[in-house]
C-alpha positions in Angstrom: 2.1 0.6 -8.9 2.0 -1.7 -5.9 5.8 -0.7 -5.4 5.1 3.1 -5.5 2.3 2.7 -2.6 4.7 0.7 -0.7 7.4 3.3 -0.9 4.8 5.9 -0.2 3.5 4.1 3.0 7.3 3.7 4.2 8.2 7.4 3.7 5.0 8.6 5.3 5.9 6.6 8.5 9.5 7.6 8.7 10.6 9.4 12.0 13.3 11.8 13.0 15.8 10.4 15.2 18.7 12.5 16.7 21.7 11.8 18.9 23.6 14.3 20.8 27.5 14.4 20.8 29.4 16.1 23.4 31.4 16.0 26.5 29.6 14.5 29.7 26.4 14.0 28.1 26.4 17.8 26.7 24.5 18.1 23.7 27.1 20.6 22.0 26.3 18.9 18.5 23.3 17.1 17.4 23.0 14.6 14.7 19.6 13.9 13.0 18.4 11.4 10.4 15.1 9.9 9.2 14.6 6.2 10.3 12.3 3.7 9.2 9.6 2.7 11.7 9.1 -0.9 12.6 8.0 -3.3 9.9 4.9 -4.2 11.7 3.6 -0.7 12.0 4.1 -0.1 8.2 2.5 -3.5 7.4 -0.5 -2.8 9.6 -1.0 0.6 7.7 -0.7 -0.9 4.3 -3.3 -3.6 5.3 -5.7 -1.2 6.7 -5.3 0.5 3.4 -5.6 -2.5 1.3 -8.8 -3.8 3.3 -10.4 -0.4 2.6 -9.7 -0.2 -1.1 -12.1 0.7 -3.5 -13.1 -0.7 -6.8 -13.3 1.9 -9.7 -14.4 1.7 -13.4 -13.9 3.9 -16.4 -16.5 6.4 -16.6 -18.7 5.9 -19.6 -18.9 9.7 -20.5 -15.2 10.4 -20.1 -12.6 7.7 -20.6 -10.1 9.7 -18.7 -12.1 9.7 -15.5 -12.5 6.8 -12.8 -15.7 6.4 -11.0 -16.6 4.3 -7.9 -18.0 0.8 -9.3 -20.4 0.3 -6.4 -22.3 3.4 -5.7 -22.9 2.2 -2.0 -19.2 2.6 -1.3 -17.5 5.9 -0.6 -15.6 7.9 -3.1 -12.0 7.2 -3.0 -9.6 10.0 -1.5 -6.1 10.6 -2.8 -4.8 8.6 -0.1 -7.1 5.7 -0.8 -6.1 2.5 -2.8 -8.2 1.9 -5.8 -8.2 -1.3 -8.2 -10.1 -2.0 -11.5 -10.6 -5.3 -11.3 -10.7 -8.4 -8.8 -7.4 -10.6 -8.2 -7.5 -14.1 -9.2 -8.2 -16.6 -6.4 -5.1 -18.7 -6.4 -6.8 -21.3 -4.4 -9.8 -22.5 -6.9 -9.4 -24.6 -9.7 -9.5 -23.0 -13.4 -11.7 -25.0 -15.7 -10.0 -23.5 -18.8 -6.6 -24.9 -17.9 -7.5 -27.7 -15.6 -5.1 -26.4 -13.0 -5.2 -24.2 -9.7 -3.2 -20.9 -10.0 -1.1 -21.7 -7.0 2.8 -21.7 -6.8 3.1 -25.2 -7.9 1.2 -24.8 -11.2 2.8 -21.6 -11.9 6.2 -23.4 -12.4 
C-alpha cells in the first residue's frame, strides 16, 4: 500500500512541459509531455502527509468501517494517510528475542 501512495504522490505533482519547434524560434509545432517534479518537492509532500497520518481502528459495530483511534484527532480525509498499528522502533532492544531490530540483526 505504501507504493500506491508514493505513485499517487508522484502523479499528482507531475507538471506539463512543452517545447516549440520551428524556424527561427517560431512555434509552428509544439510537443508537450508530463514531467516528474524534483525529488525534493515530492519527498517534502510525502513527509507532510506522513507526519499528519491518522491512526484508525476497526469499528466495533461494523467490521468493514474504520474509525479514528484517538477522538481528539481529526477524521481522515480521502487524501490523508492512515495506519492501523504503530511501526516498531528499530533502535530499541527487544526483550523477547534478545536483539534490536536494526539492519545488522535482521541479516
